[in-house]
N, C-alpha and C positions, 0 to 999 in steps of 0.2 A: 848622785850620792847612791851608794849601795850598800847592802847589808849582809854581814858576816853569816855564813852557815856556821850554826853551833851544835847541828845534830844531823846524822845521816844514818839511813836504815834502808838496806838494799832488798828490794821486792822482786818477785817473779817477773819475767819478761823485761829485763833490761831497765827496770824502772828504780828510781830513788825517792824515798820519802826524807823530805829535807824541812828542817826548822831553822829559822832565820832569827838572828838578834833582836828582832822587833816584835818577836813573838808569833810571826805568821809562818805557816808551814804549808807545805802542798807536795804534789807528786810531779817529779821530773821523769818523763818518758825519754830515756836515753837512746832508743833505737834509731832515730833519725840521725843524731851525730855519728853514732856506730857504721851506720850504712854508708856515710860519706867517705869513711875510711881515714886516710892519713894518720895523724897522731892516735886517734881513737880506734883505729883498726884493731889494736891488741885487746880491747875491750870486748870484743865478740868471743871471746873465751869466757864462760859463765865464772869459772874459778878466779880468773883474774878481775872480771868485774865485781866480784863479791868483796873484793879486797878494797873497796871504796871507804875513805876516811876523811874526816876533817882535819885540814891542816891547821891545826891551833893558832899559828902565828899570822896566816894570811886570812883564815877564815874562808877557804875555798874547799870544794870536794876534790881529792886528788887520788890518784893511784901510784902508789910507789914514789910518791914525789916527783914523777915523771910527766904525768898527764894531769891536767886540772880543767875544770870548767869555770870559766870568767864568772865572778859572782854575779854581775849585772845580768848576765843570761840566765843563769840557775834560777834567780830571784823571779825574773820576768816569766820564764816558762813554767815554774812550779806554782807562782801564786797567781799569774794571770795579769800581772801589773804591766803597763808600757815599759818598753826600755827606755832609759835616759835618752833624751835629745841628741845628745852628742853621739849615739850609738846608731841612731836611726838610719843615717846616711851611711854607715859602714854595713849595714845588713842587706841594703838594695843591690 
């Protein structure tokens, strides 16, 4: 099970303050994702990064509806909660 992001606020240093539908909130440091490049490479531009928003229908953080962060990953990293068991093997 995962929780939808209901609010996002951009902070300095490529961090996001996230609030989830269960009331929990936390800070997601996006620097490690951005450093890996790939689809996240375009977020290196601070002006692009600041355009983060919540996709209302999907409950994920997105940039221009092109790049998004999986809700399970966002929740785990922002709140310190463990990833769902089905994702544990995918991360290794």
